C-alpha positions in Angstrom: -8.6 173.7 -63.9 -10.2 170.2 -63.5 -10.0 169.3 -67.2 -8.5 166.0 -66.1 -12.0 165.0 -65.0 -12.9 164.6 -68.7 -10.1 162.2 -69.3 -11.5 159.1 -71.0 -9.4 156.9 -68.7 -11.6 157.9 -65.8 -14.8 156.5 -67.4 -14.3 153.0 -66.0 -12.5 153.8 -62.8 -13.9 152.7 -59.4 -15.9 155.6 -57.9 -14.0 155.1 -54.6 -10.7 155.5 -56.4 -12.0 158.5 -58.3 -12.9 160.2 -55.0 -9.4 159.5 -53.6 -7.8 161.0 -56.8 -10.1 164.1 -56.6 -9.1 164.5 -52.9 -5.4 164.3 -53.9 -5.9 166.8 -56.7 -7.6 169.2 -54.3 -4.8 168.9 -51.8 -2.1 169.5 -54.3 -3.6 172.6 -55.9 -1.1 175.4 -55.6 1.7 173.3 -54.1 5.2 172.9 -55.4 6.7 169.6 -56.5 8.5 169.0 -53.3 5.4 169.3 -51.1 3.5 166.7 -53.1 5.2 163.7 -51.5 3.1 163.8 -48.3 -0.1 164.0 -50.4 1.0 161.0 -52.5 1.9 159.0 -49.5 -1.4 159.9 -47.8 -3.3 158.8 -51.0 -1.6 155.5 -51.1 -1.9 154.9 -47.3 -5.6 155.9 -47.3 -6.3 153.6 -50.2 -4.4 150.7 -48.6 -6.3 151.0 -45.4 -9.5 150.6 -47.4 -8.1 147.6 -49.2 -7.8 149.6 -52.5 -4.9 149.1 -54.8 -4.2 151.3 -57.8 -3.2 149.8 -61.1 -0.1 151.1 -62.9 -2.4 152.9 -65.3 -4.4 154.5 -62.5 -1.1 155.6 -60.9 -0.1 157.2 -64.2 -3.3 159.1 -64.2 -2.8 160.3 -60.7 0.7 161.5 -61.6 -0.6 163.4 -64.6 -3.2 165.1 -62.4 -0.4 166.1 -60.0 1.7 167.5 -62.8 -1.2 169.6 -64.3 -0.3 173.2 -64.5 3.2 172.8 -63.0 6.4 174.1 -64.4 9.0 171.7 -66.0 11.1 172.0 -62.8 8.2 171.1 -60.6 7.2 168.2 -62.9 10.8 166.9 -62.6 10.5 167.2 -58.8 7.2 165.2 -59.0 9.0 162.5 -61.0 11.7 162.3 -58.3 9.0 162.1 -55.6 7.2 159.4 -57.5 10.4 157.3 -57.7 10.9 157.8 -53.9 7.3 156.7 -53.2 7.5 153.7 -55.6 10.7 152.5 -53.9 9.0 152.9 -50.5 6.0 150.9 -51.7 8.3 148.0 -52.8 9.7 147.6 -49.2 
């Protein structure tokens, strides 16, 4: 279930960022694609308040964690949600 914790990309990640990612993963467990947007926004907001910015590579890792164990339809919903979040972040 938490196989993503063994991802080599996590080896050099800031421990604070890793805790935020773990928190997001825990909050998304068992949720459908559409209900993930608030979790993603909370992750970004929480990180921003702490002065933390995720690199594109780290965001890709977060997205892969969110997609873990989801159906293809839910993964597509997640992709749509990611696009919405990214456009919000650019404003």
